All heavy atoms as an XYZ file, in Angstrom:
870
protein
N     123.398     13.352   -145.634
C     122.015     13.558   -145.259
C     121.157     13.545   -146.527
O     121.505     14.145   -147.528
C     121.886     14.908   -144.537
C     120.482     15.203   -144.074
S     120.244     16.803   -143.244
C     121.333     16.688   -141.880
N     120.042     12.867   -146.446
C     119.138     12.799   -147.588
C     118.547     14.170   -147.891
O     118.363     14.993   -147.001
C     118.009     11.816   -147.312
C     118.463     10.391   -147.271
C     117.377      9.421   -146.930
N     116.030      9.923   -147.131
C     114.947      9.238   -146.801
N     115.055      8.068   -146.254
N     113.757      9.737   -147.014
N     118.225     14.392   -149.153
C     117.705     15.680   -149.596
C     116.399     16.042   -148.873
O     116.211     17.175   -148.457
C     117.486     15.645   -151.109
C     117.203     16.972   -151.731
C     117.153     16.851   -153.239
C     116.942     18.193   -153.884
N     116.894     18.094   -155.336
N     115.502     15.070   -148.712
C     114.225     15.364   -148.052
C     114.412     15.641   -146.561
O     113.735     16.491   -145.991
C     113.197     14.253   -148.274
C     113.603     12.933   -147.643
O     114.793     12.577   -147.679
O     112.711     12.243   -147.116
N     115.363     14.967   -145.933
C     115.644     15.211   -144.509
C     116.179     16.620   -144.323
O     115.744     17.341   -143.424
C     116.662     14.184   -143.973
O     116.127     12.872   -144.154
C     116.956     14.422   -142.505
N     117.103     17.020   -145.174
C     117.671     18.362   -145.094
C     116.588     19.415   -145.314
O     116.562     20.448   -144.629
C     118.790     18.521   -146.112
C     119.525     19.827   -145.994
C     120.714     19.881   -146.917
C     121.470     21.177   -146.707
N     122.628     21.288   -147.565
N     115.693     19.183   -146.241
C     114.627     20.148   -146.548
C     113.660     20.316   -145.383
O     113.023     21.358   -145.249
C     113.863     19.706   -147.797
N     113.550     19.307   -144.524
C     112.608     19.371   -143.406
C     113.244     19.892   -142.116
O     112.541     20.156   -141.150
C     111.967     18.008   -143.189
C     111.032     17.659   -144.351
C     110.374     16.329   -144.177
N     111.371     15.287   -144.427
C     111.243     14.034   -144.037
N     110.191     13.653   -143.378
N     112.179     13.160   -144.298
N     114.563     20.052   -142.096
C     115.256     20.605   -140.932
C     115.281     22.126   -141.021
O     115.423     22.681   -142.110
C     116.707     20.112   -140.878
C     116.831     18.691   -140.385
O     115.879     18.190   -139.756
O     117.881     18.081   -140.638
N     115.199     22.794   -139.871
C     115.364     24.240   -139.840
C     116.853     24.559   -139.857
O     117.600     24.079   -138.999
C     114.743     24.849   -138.579
C     113.243     24.829   -138.558
C     112.561     24.081   -137.610
C     112.505     25.564   -139.476
C     111.183     24.066   -137.575
C     111.119     25.554   -139.448
C     110.459     24.807   -138.492
N     117.278     25.353   -140.816
C     118.668     25.830   -140.835
C     118.827     26.881   -139.738
O     117.846     27.402   -139.203
C     118.992     26.461   -142.195
O     118.239     27.655   -142.359
N     120.059     27.212   -139.431
C     120.298     28.274   -138.432
C     119.657     29.585   -138.892
O     119.060     30.298   -138.105
C     121.791     28.461   -138.183
C     122.046     29.583   -137.176
C     123.334     29.407   -136.435
N     123.508     30.446   -135.446
C     123.175     30.338   -134.173
N     122.642     29.226   -133.727
N     123.385     31.333   -133.335
N     119.774     29.880   -140.183
C     119.182     31.112   -140.718
C     117.662     31.098   -140.532
O     117.076     32.109   -140.122
C     119.533     31.272   -142.196
C     118.981     32.535   -142.807
C     119.369     32.676   -144.265
C     118.759     33.943   -144.845
N     119.043     34.097   -146.261
N     117.013     29.969   -140.821
C     115.556     29.875   -140.641
C     115.187     30.045   -139.173
O     114.218     30.746   -138.842
C     115.035     28.542   -141.173
N     115.967     29.435   -138.267
C     115.707     29.574   -136.831
C     115.804     31.036   -136.400
O     114.977     31.520   -135.618
C     116.696     28.737   -136.026
C     116.469     27.253   -136.142
C     117.522     26.488   -135.365
C     117.333     24.999   -135.552
N     118.289     24.216   -134.757
N     116.802     31.740   -136.922
C     116.967     33.151   -136.589
C     115.802     33.980   -137.123
O     115.308     34.883   -136.450
C     118.300     33.667   -137.124
C     119.489     33.095   -136.384
C     120.826     33.371   -137.054
O     120.848     33.867   -138.213
O     121.862     33.090   -136.422
N     115.342     33.665   -138.342
C     114.208     34.392   -138.919
C     112.926     34.146   -138.124
O     112.144     35.074   -137.898
C     114.008     33.982   -140.382
C     115.105     34.466   -141.297
C     114.995     33.901   -142.700
O     114.508     32.787   -142.910
N     115.458     34.665   -143.670
N     112.724     32.917   -137.683
C     111.546     32.587   -136.879
C     111.605     33.314   -135.541
O     110.619     33.911   -135.096
C     111.428     31.059   -136.684
C     111.146     30.373   -138.027
C     110.336     30.725   -135.660
C     111.353     28.876   -138.016
N     112.776     33.289   -134.901
C     112.937     33.962   -133.607
C     112.680     35.462   -133.744
O     112.016     36.068   -132.891
C     114.333     33.698   -133.047
N     113.183     36.051   -134.822
C     112.964     37.488   -135.031
C     111.480     37.781   -135.250
O     110.928     38.712   -134.669
C     113.779     37.962   -136.234
C     113.658     39.450   -136.485
C     114.512     39.919   -137.656
O     115.567     39.323   -137.916
O     114.095     40.893   -138.305
N     110.823     36.982   -136.060
C     109.394     37.181   -136.336
C     108.558     37.039   -135.066
O     107.601     37.761   -134.851
C     108.934     36.154   -137.382
C     107.474     36.287   -137.774
C     106.911     35.035   -138.417
N     106.897     33.940   -137.460
C     107.025     32.669   -137.794
N     107.208     32.311   -139.046
N     106.985     31.736   -136.868
N     108.938     36.090   -134.209
C     108.155     35.783   -133.009
C     108.675     36.515   -131.772
O     108.476     36.068   -130.650
C     108.163     34.266   -132.760
C     107.508     33.487   -133.895
O     106.769     34.090   -134.693
O     107.741     32.272   -133.979
N     109.316     37.650   -131.984
C     109.888     38.407   -130.871
C     108.959     39.517   -130.397
O     108.196     40.079   -131.173
C     111.221     39.034   -131.285
O     112.189     38.041   -131.468
N     109.079     39.812   -129.119
C     108.424     40.965   -128.519
C     109.557     41.831   -127.973
O     110.381     41.349   -127.183
C     107.455     40.549   -127.396
C     106.332     39.677   -127.965
C     106.893     41.779   -126.679
C     105.407     39.087   -126.927
N     109.609     43.067   -128.419
C     110.688     43.977   -128.033
C     112.066     43.367   -128.284
O     112.987     43.519   -127.476
C     110.557     44.396   -126.562
C     109.296     45.203   -126.298
O     108.851     45.908   -127.228
O     108.763     45.119   -125.184
N     112.196     42.630   -129.392
C     113.483     42.067   -129.777
C     113.871     40.770   -129.089
O     114.982     40.285   -129.269
N     112.969     40.190   -128.308
C     113.294     38.952   -127.598
C     112.298     37.860   -127.997
O     111.101     38.060   -127.903
C     113.243     39.168   -126.085
C     113.992     38.096   -125.367
C     113.461     37.011   -124.735
C     115.401     37.971   -125.224
N     114.453     36.214   -124.221
C     115.657     36.793   -124.497
C     116.482     38.742   -125.655
C     116.953     36.369   -124.187
C     117.762     38.311   -125.335
C     117.982     37.146   -124.610
N     112.792     36.680   -128.445
C     111.895     35.602   -128.866
C     110.975     35.148   -127.731
O     111.409     34.972   -126.596
C     112.841     34.464   -129.264
C     114.158     35.109   -129.470
C     114.197     36.308   -128.581
N     109.706     34.976   -128.083
C     108.699     34.551   -127.112
C     107.833     33.459   -127.711
O     107.630     33.408   -128.928
C     107.805     35.723   -126.718
S     108.687     37.040   -125.873
N     107.301     32.610   -126.855
C     106.365     31.572   -127.284
C     105.132     32.250   -127.880
O     104.547     33.144   -127.259
C     105.966     30.715   -126.080
S     104.740     29.446   -126.463
N     104.749     31.832   -129.078
C     103.605     32.470   -129.733
C     102.269     32.057   -129.112
O     101.263     32.698   -129.355
C     103.586     32.208   -131.261
C     104.846     32.751   -131.908
C     103.388     30.746   -131.589
N     102.272     31.024   -128.292
C     101.031     30.585   -127.651
C     100.831     31.242   -126.286
O      99.804     31.850   -126.039
C     101.023     29.059   -127.514
C      99.749     28.481   -126.936
C      98.610     28.652   -127.885
N      97.425     27.965   -127.385
C      96.245     28.108   -127.900
N      96.067     28.863   -128.949
N      95.218     27.474   -127.409
N     101.817     31.142   -125.405
C     101.634     31.642   -124.032
C     102.376     32.939   -123.754
O     102.145     33.568   -122.730
C     102.039     30.574   -123.019
S     103.826     30.321   -122.880
N     103.285     33.346   -124.651
C     104.017     34.587   -124.481
C     105.258     34.506   -123.624
O     105.931     35.507   -123.407
N     105.595     33.320   -123.123
C     106.792     33.176   -122.285
C     108.035     33.576   -123.076
O     108.195     33.188   -124.234
C     106.935     31.741   -121.796
N     108.895     34.351   -122.448
C     110.140     34.771   -123.089
C     111.161     33.638   -123.036
O     111.291     32.951   -122.023
C     110.701     36.006   -122.390
N     111.879     33.464   -124.127
C     112.936     32.448   -124.166
C     114.055     32.859   -123.215
O     114.362     34.044   -123.100
C     113.473     32.315   -125.583
N     114.699     31.905   -122.531
C     115.789     32.245   -121.623
C     117.051     32.728   -122.344
O     117.903     33.368   -121.750
C     116.044     30.951   -120.861
C     115.482     29.879   -121.718
C     114.366     30.490   -122.502
N     117.168     32.430   -123.618
C     118.275     32.880   -124.460
C     117.732     33.040   -125.879
O     116.674     32.467   -126.202
C     119.420     31.866   -124.419
N     118.409     33.785   -126.749
C     117.856     34.076   -128.077
C     117.320     32.890   -128.882
O     116.261     32.975   -129.463
C     119.013     34.759   -128.791
C     119.738     35.455   -127.691
C     119.655     34.505   -126.515
N     118.027     31.788   -128.920
C     117.534     30.622   -129.680
C     117.281     29.427   -128.760
O     117.377     28.277   -129.180
C     118.517     30.247   -130.789
C     118.669     31.268   -131.919
C     119.706     30.813   -132.929
C     117.348     31.551   -132.608
N     116.904     29.702   -127.508
C     116.735     28.625   -126.531
C     115.489     27.790   -126.778
O     115.495     26.588   -126.554
C     116.699     29.201   -125.117
N     114.401     28.407   -127.218
C     113.187     27.634   -127.490
C     113.341     26.933   -128.828
O     113.885     27.489   -129.779
C     111.958     28.534   -127.541
C     111.468     29.033   -126.208
C     110.510     30.020   -126.154
C     111.925     28.510   -125.018
C     110.034     30.493   -124.937
C     111.462     28.970   -123.801
C     110.504     29.981   -123.762
N     112.841     25.722   -128.887
C     112.910     25.007   -130.154
C     111.870     25.567   -131.115
O     110.903     26.193   -130.704
C     112.658     23.517   -129.934
O     111.355     23.309   -129.432
N     112.119     25.356   -132.373
C     111.143     25.748   -133.381
C     110.264     24.550   -133.681
O     110.756     23.489   -134.035
C     111.844     26.218   -134.653
C     112.673     27.457   -134.420
O     113.876     27.415   -134.520
N     112.036     28.557   -134.090
N     108.977     24.744   -133.526
C     108.021     23.687   -133.830
C     107.616     23.805   -135.294
O     107.517     24.907   -135.829
C     106.793     23.827   -132.938
N     107.381     22.671   -135.913
C     106.862     22.651   -137.271
C     105.342     22.733   -137.205
O     104.710     21.949   -136.493
C     107.239     21.341   -137.970
C     108.661     21.249   -138.398
N     109.692     21.062   -137.512
C     109.204     21.309   -139.632
C     110.826     20.992   -138.196
N     110.565     21.149   -139.477
N     104.738     23.661   -137.941
C     103.276     23.705   -138.043
C     102.800     22.395   -138.672
O     101.945     21.719   -138.130
C     102.821     24.912   -138.875
C     101.346     24.921   -139.132
C     100.464     25.261   -138.122
C     100.841     24.576   -140.367
C      99.086     25.251   -138.340
C      99.480     24.564   -140.599
C      98.598     24.901   -139.590
N     103.359     22.052   -139.826
C     103.138     20.733   -140.424
C     104.342     19.907   -140.034
O     105.480     20.253   -140.353
C     102.971     20.804   -141.947
C     101.705     21.601   -142.292
C     102.932     19.398   -142.562
C     101.430     21.742   -143.758
N     104.110     18.840   -139.328
C     105.178     18.017   -138.763
C     106.154     17.517   -139.833
O     105.771     17.271   -140.980
C     104.581     16.826   -138.034
N     107.396     17.373   -139.416
C     108.420     16.804   -140.303
C     107.980     15.444   -140.822
O     108.183     15.123   -141.985
C     109.735     16.643   -139.557
C     110.422     17.921   -139.216
C     111.578     17.696   -138.262
N     112.327     16.512   -138.607
C     113.637     16.454   -138.715
N     114.356     17.514   -138.481
N     114.236     15.341   -139.025
N     107.362     14.647   -139.954
C     106.935     13.304   -140.347
C     105.850     13.339   -141.426
O     105.637     12.353   -142.122
C     106.420     12.538   -139.131
O     105.297     13.198   -138.571
N     105.197     14.493   -141.575
C     104.177     14.667   -142.610
C     104.727     15.435   -143.810
O     103.968     15.894   -144.660
C     102.971     15.413   -142.032
C     102.321     14.727   -140.856
C     101.787     13.358   -141.222
O     101.102     13.206   -142.230
N     102.111     12.357   -140.436
N     106.055     15.600   -143.850
C     106.703     16.285   -144.963
C     106.843     17.783   -144.769
O     107.183     18.494   -145.712
N     106.600     18.276   -143.560
C     106.700     19.704   -143.289
C     108.104     20.232   -143.493
O     109.070     19.686   -142.960
N     108.225     21.282   -144.278
C     109.521     21.873   -144.601
C     110.093     22.671   -143.439
O     109.352     23.196   -142.617
C     109.380     22.803   -145.813
C     109.065     22.116   -147.140
C     108.712     23.160   -148.194
C     110.241     21.267   -147.594
N     111.402     22.808   -143.424
C     112.110     23.600   -142.418
C     112.280     25.032   -142.880
O     113.394     25.511   -143.033
N     111.161     25.700   -143.133
C     111.172     27.091   -143.588
C     110.420     27.946   -142.570
O     109.562     27.437   -141.842
C     110.549     27.230   -144.997
C     109.115     26.700   -145.019
C     111.410     26.512   -146.037
C     108.381     26.905   -146.336
N     110.737     29.244   -142.508
C     110.070     30.092   -141.519
C     108.542     30.045   -141.580
O     107.877     30.081   -140.541
C     110.605     31.491   -141.842
C     111.961     31.245   -142.416
C     111.797     29.979   -143.218
N     107.982     29.930   -142.756
C     106.531     29.903   -142.908
C     105.898     28.669   -142.256
O     104.690     28.614   -142.054
C     106.140     29.943   -144.390
C     106.514     31.234   -145.075
C     107.945     31.257   -145.620
O     108.790     30.411   -145.224
O     108.228     32.146   -146.439
N     106.710     27.669   -141.929
C     106.230     26.444   -141.288
C     106.720     26.331   -139.852
O     106.511     25.328   -139.196
C     106.675     25.208   -142.085
C     105.970     23.946   -141.639
O     104.783     23.959   -141.357
N     106.706     22.856   -141.562
N     107.385     27.369   -139.353
C     107.975     27.306   -138.025
C     107.277     28.195   -137.019
O     106.707     29.229   -137.362
N     107.340     27.772   -135.778
C     106.752     28.508   -134.661
C     107.703     28.476   -133.478
O     108.285     27.431   -133.187
C     105.436     27.860   -134.227
C     104.319     27.812   -135.258
C     103.334     26.708   -134.921
C     103.632     29.159   -135.327
N     107.848     29.598   -132.795
C     108.605     29.615   -131.554
C     107.647     29.187   -130.451
O     106.637     29.849   -130.208
C     109.154     31.022   -131.250
O     110.005     31.418   -132.324
C     109.927     31.040   -129.939
N     107.938     28.054   -129.820
C     107.098     27.545   -128.736
C     107.966     27.186   -127.543
O     109.044     26.618   -127.700
C     106.328     26.294   -129.178
C     105.311     26.451   -130.303
C     104.667     25.105   -130.621
C     104.250     27.477   -129.952
N     107.477     27.507   -126.345
C     108.158     27.066   -125.127
C     107.990     25.546   -125.028
O     107.145     24.962   -125.721
C     107.574     27.777   -123.905
S     105.914     27.243   -123.454
N     108.772     24.886   -124.196
C     108.669     23.427   -124.090
C     107.256     22.920   -123.753
O     106.803     21.924   -124.311
C     109.664     23.075   -122.988
C     110.697     24.161   -123.067
C     109.913     25.406   -123.411
N     106.543     23.619   -122.869
C     105.194     23.169   -122.504
C     104.209     23.283   -123.668
O     103.433     22.363   -123.924
C     104.676     23.952   -121.298
C     105.392     23.686   -119.978
C     104.872     24.634   -118.897
C     105.210     22.243   -119.547
N     104.245     24.407   -124.367
C     103.331     24.591   -125.502
C     103.708     23.674   -126.668
O     102.831     23.175   -127.378
C     103.305     26.054   -125.927
S     102.493     27.130   -124.713
N     105.008     23.427   -126.856
C     105.452     22.524   -127.911
C     104.944     21.098   -127.619
O     104.415     20.424   -128.496
C     106.970     22.553   -128.004
C     107.503     21.993   -129.282
N     108.787     22.214   -129.694
C     106.959     21.213   -130.246
C     109.002     21.605   -130.844
N     107.900     20.979   -131.195
N     105.086     20.674   -126.386
C     104.612     19.341   -125.992
C     103.095     19.246   -126.155
O     102.571     18.257   -126.641
C     105.033     19.043   -124.553
C     104.832     17.619   -124.123
C     105.499     17.233   -122.809
N     105.758     18.278   -121.846
C     106.922     18.922   -121.674
N     107.958     18.626   -122.419
N     107.068     19.844   -120.757
N     102.388     20.309   -125.748
C     100.926     20.332   -125.894
C     100.545     20.169   -127.370
O      99.627     19.425   -127.701
C     100.378     21.650   -125.337
C      98.895     21.857   -125.596
C      98.446     23.231   -125.119
N      97.268     23.659   -125.824
C      96.109     23.917   -125.244
N      95.971     23.809   -123.941
N      95.075     24.309   -125.970
N     101.253     20.864   -128.257
C     100.946     20.789   -129.686
C     101.248     19.402   -130.254
O     100.464     18.847   -131.015
C     101.728     21.851   -130.451
C     101.365     21.958   -131.911
C     100.042     22.043   -132.322
C     102.344     21.981   -132.890
C      99.704     22.145   -133.662
C     102.026     22.091   -134.229
C     100.701     22.169   -134.612
O     100.378     22.275   -135.948
N     102.369     18.840   -129.858
C     102.798     17.558   -130.418
C     102.157     16.340   -129.765
O     102.009     15.309   -130.408
C     104.319     17.407   -130.307
C     105.067     18.240   -131.332
O     104.432     18.774   -132.257
O     106.295     18.360   -131.194
N     101.785     16.436   -128.488
C     101.436     15.214   -127.756
C     100.171     15.317   -126.917
O     100.099     14.695   -125.857
C     102.601     14.838   -126.838
C     103.892     14.629   -127.570
C     105.072     14.472   -126.630
O     104.941     14.430   -125.419
N     106.251     14.365   -127.195
N      99.192     16.088   -127.347
C      97.982     16.167   -126.539
C      96.739     16.157   -127.412
O      96.813     16.218   -128.638
C      97.985     17.417   -125.653
O      97.594     18.552   -126.389
N      95.624     16.128   -126.751
C      94.342     16.139   -127.459
C      93.964     17.545   -127.913
O      92.924     17.728   -128.527
C      93.229     15.583   -126.544
O      93.176     16.393   -125.365
C      93.487     14.130   -126.187
N      94.807     18.534   -127.646
C      94.536     19.919   -128.029
C      95.079     20.269   -129.417
O      94.981     21.417   -129.837
C      95.155     20.880   -127.006
C      94.622     20.721   -125.631
N      93.405     21.218   -125.239
C      95.129     20.092   -124.552
C      93.193     20.922   -123.981
N      94.231     20.236   -123.537
N      95.635     19.303   -130.121
C      96.316     19.597   -131.386
C      95.410     20.312   -132.395
O      95.820     21.294   -132.999
C      96.895     18.337   -132.010
C      97.736     18.679   -133.241
C      98.593     17.504   -133.679
N      99.366     17.833   -134.852
C     100.574     18.377   -134.827
N     101.152     18.652   -133.694
N     101.216     18.642   -135.947
N      94.189     19.869   -132.570
C      93.301     20.500   -133.556
C      93.022     21.956   -133.192
O      93.077     22.847   -134.054
C      92.006     19.713   -133.679
N      92.751     22.211   -131.931
C      92.505     23.570   -131.450
C      93.759     24.431   -131.634
O      93.681     25.562   -132.134
C      92.122     23.499   -129.968
C      92.078     24.808   -129.238
C      91.958     24.598   -127.729
O      91.531     23.511   -127.283
O      92.313     25.531   -127.003
N      94.900     23.897   -131.237
C      96.154     24.636   -131.366
C      96.505     24.866   -132.828
O      96.991     25.935   -133.201
C      97.291     23.893   -130.664
C      97.169     23.929   -129.149
O      96.296     24.647   -128.623
O      97.963     23.224   -128.496
N      96.266     23.885   -133.657
C      96.584     23.998   -135.084
C      95.830     25.173   -135.711
O      96.396     25.925   -136.499
C      96.265     22.688   -135.805
C      96.753     22.648   -137.228
C      96.542     21.245   -137.793
N      96.876     21.172   -139.176
C      98.063     20.860   -139.655
N      99.054     20.576   -138.847
N      98.283     20.808   -140.947
N      94.581     25.343   -135.345
C      93.802     26.467   -135.881
C      94.385     27.800   -135.402
O      94.510     28.751   -136.176
C      92.334     26.350   -135.482
C      91.454     27.411   -136.097
C      91.502     27.456   -137.619
O      91.655     26.392   -138.265
O      91.395     28.572   -138.171
N      94.763     27.856   -134.142
C      95.370     29.061   -133.587
C      96.663     29.399   -134.335
O      96.879     30.542   -134.746
C      95.651     28.853   -132.091
C      96.298     30.026   -131.415
C      95.536     31.057   -130.894
C      97.691     30.105   -131.297
C      96.130     32.152   -130.278
C      98.293     31.192   -130.680
C      97.509     32.204   -130.170
O      98.105     33.280   -129.566
N      97.524     28.399   -134.527
C      98.801     28.620   -135.211
C      98.597     28.931   -136.693
O      99.349     29.724   -137.266
C      99.734     27.423   -135.037
C     100.088     27.168   -133.589
C     100.100     25.878   -133.083
C     100.403     28.208   -132.723
C     100.426     25.634   -131.755
C     100.722     27.977   -131.401
C     100.729     26.686   -130.920
O     101.045     26.447   -129.606
N      97.604     28.329   -137.314
C      97.288     28.624   -138.723
C      96.973     30.116   -138.869
O      97.506     30.792   -139.747
C      96.107     27.783   -139.198
C      95.676     28.071   -140.637
C      94.456     27.258   -141.053
N      94.804     25.849   -141.154
C      94.321     24.892   -140.354
N      93.467     25.182   -139.391
N      94.689     23.636   -140.516
N      96.113     30.621   -138.015
C      95.740     32.038   -138.073
C      96.951     32.935   -137.786
O      97.107     33.984   -138.414
C      94.591     32.336   -137.109
C      93.282     31.672   -137.518
C      92.858     31.999   -138.951
O      92.906     33.194   -139.336
O      92.490     31.068   -139.694
N      97.776     32.520   -136.848
C      98.979     33.294   -136.531
C      99.879     33.399   -137.757
O     100.312     34.496   -138.135
C      99.738     32.643   -135.363
C     101.047     33.340   -135.063
C     101.068     34.526   -134.332
C     102.254     32.829   -135.526
C     102.268     35.185   -134.072
C     103.450     33.480   -135.274
C     103.442     34.653   -134.542
O     104.637     35.299   -134.299
N     100.183     32.277   -138.393
C     101.068     32.279   -139.556
C     100.449     33.036   -140.726
O     101.148     33.767   -141.434
C     101.442     30.853   -139.943
C     102.366     30.149   -138.938
C     102.443     28.658   -139.225
C     103.754     30.779   -138.937
N      99.154     32.906   -140.908
C      98.483     33.652   -141.977
C      98.590     35.155   -141.747
O      98.674     35.927   -142.699
C      97.019     33.228   -142.079
C      96.832     31.855   -142.726
C      95.422     31.353   -142.597
C      94.501     31.962   -143.593
N      93.153     31.345   -143.553
N      98.624     35.569   -140.494
C      98.740     36.998   -140.191
C     100.155     37.525   -140.456
O     100.345     38.736   -140.592
C      98.354     37.273   -138.731
O      99.384     36.895   -137.834
N     101.120     36.637   -140.539
C     102.520     37.039   -140.736
C     102.970     37.013   -142.194
O     103.942     37.673   -142.553
C     103.455     36.138   -139.919
C     103.217     36.204   -138.424
C     103.531     37.577   -137.890
C     103.299     37.662   -136.388
N     103.617     38.987   -135.863
N     102.277     36.217   -143.024
C     102.674     36.056   -144.422
C     101.464     36.258   -145.321
O     100.471     35.533   -145.210
C     103.262     34.655   -144.660
C     104.475     34.374   -143.807
C     104.371     33.634   -142.636
C     105.727     34.868   -144.165
C     105.484     33.383   -141.841
C     106.843     34.618   -143.380
C     106.707     33.881   -142.223
O     107.814     33.641   -141.438
N     101.570     37.219   -146.220
C     100.450     37.608   -147.069
C      99.856     36.445   -147.870
O      98.651     36.280   -147.934
C     100.898     38.721   -148.018
C      99.780     39.290   -148.841
C     100.242     40.455   -149.693
O     101.201     41.141   -149.308
O      99.627     40.663   -150.753
N     100.689     35.640   -148.483
C     100.200     34.549   -149.332
C     100.467     33.181   -148.714
O     100.733     32.215   -149.428
C     100.845     34.637   -150.724
C     100.440     35.896   -151.453
O      99.262     36.240   -151.492
N     101.404     36.611   -151.997
N     100.378     33.089   -147.391
C     100.664     31.841   -146.691
C      99.705     30.744   -147.140
O      98.505     30.971   -147.264
C     100.543     32.061   -145.188
C     100.975     30.897   -144.362
C     102.234     30.609   -143.951
C     100.142     29.881   -143.818
N     102.239     29.469   -143.189
C     100.960     28.998   -143.098
C      98.771     29.619   -143.878
C     100.467     27.886   -142.443
C      98.279     28.510   -143.231
C      99.130     27.658   -142.510
N     100.254     29.566   -147.387
C      99.460     28.433   -147.853
C     100.032     27.141   -147.285
O     101.237     26.906   -147.376
C      99.499     28.385   -149.384
O      99.116     27.130   -149.869
N      99.183     26.322   -146.717
C      99.651     25.045   -146.163
C     100.267     24.160   -147.233
O     101.224     23.440   -146.965
C      98.493     24.302   -145.479
C      98.103     24.931   -144.174
C      97.078     24.130   -143.400
O      97.259     22.899   -143.256
O      96.100     24.741   -142.950
N      99.758     24.213   -148.440
C     100.291     23.374   -149.521
C     101.751     23.695   -149.810
O     102.521     22.814   -150.195
C      99.457     23.542   -150.796
C      98.037     23.019   -150.686
C      97.098     23.976   -149.957
O      97.305     25.205   -150.012
O      96.184     23.482   -149.295
N     102.157     24.939   -149.595
C     103.538     25.359   -149.875
C     104.504     24.926   -148.775
O     105.707     25.115   -148.906
C     103.598     26.877   -150.034
N     104.006     24.315   -147.708
C     104.834     23.937   -146.571
C     105.275     22.484   -146.590
O     105.976     22.038   -145.700
C     104.073     24.204   -145.267
C     103.490     25.601   -145.088
C     102.737     25.686   -143.777
C     104.571     26.653   -145.176
N     104.867     21.742   -147.609
C     105.117     20.294   -147.650
C     106.186     19.970   -148.711
O     106.145     20.476   -149.823
C     103.818     19.533   -147.961
C     102.786     19.839   -146.875
C     104.068     18.036   -148.071
C     101.399     19.339   -147.178
N     107.134     19.128   -148.293
C     108.197     18.693   -149.200
C     107.591     17.919   -150.364
O     106.779     17.017   -150.181
C     109.201     17.803   -148.460
C     110.291     17.263   -149.347
C     111.368     18.068   -149.697
C     110.244     15.977   -149.854
C     112.376     17.596   -150.520
C     111.238     15.495   -150.684
C     112.304     16.309   -151.016
O     113.292     15.833   -151.838
N     107.996     18.288   -151.552
C     107.567     17.592   -152.762
C     108.808     17.116   -153.497
O     109.710     17.905   -153.782
C     106.776     18.533   -153.674
C     105.623     19.219   -152.986
C     104.297     18.765   -153.525
N     103.225     19.583   -153.017
C     102.497     19.279   -151.945
N     102.743     18.182   -151.292
N     101.508     20.056   -151.554
N     108.845     15.853   -153.792
C     109.986     15.283   -154.505
C     110.024     15.894   -155.905
O     109.012     15.965   -156.595
C     109.815     13.773   -154.608
C     111.039     13.044   -154.975
C     110.813     11.558   -154.865
C     112.099     10.816   -155.105
N     111.914      9.379   -154.965
N     111.199     16.375   -156.276
C     111.357     17.023   -157.592
C     111.474     16.040   -158.702
O     111.827     14.954   -158.631
C     112.584     17.925   -157.574
C     112.428     19.038   -156.564
C     113.702     19.855   -156.430
O     114.668     19.638   -157.181
O     113.723     20.728   -155.577
């Protein structure tokens, strides 16, 4: 696997950290609609900055989203509105959160 591809994938550890951060009463929930995941890691982790745009597979770039909210974010005209919502959410979780720190940079 190429170095940049690996850097943009969420590791199991990152997925677990995202699920824990996005949990309500210890259970992972969609950060947009609040739907509870059917199993601990059942919901996919969405990239705030898309992998195709160099978005890293780190918790600061990940969101727990149900399939409907994930599809809405990735494939609808609501992306700009949703992006602002998710930006504020991530900023509330990380003191020094910065979009620039979420993009893969070739060393």
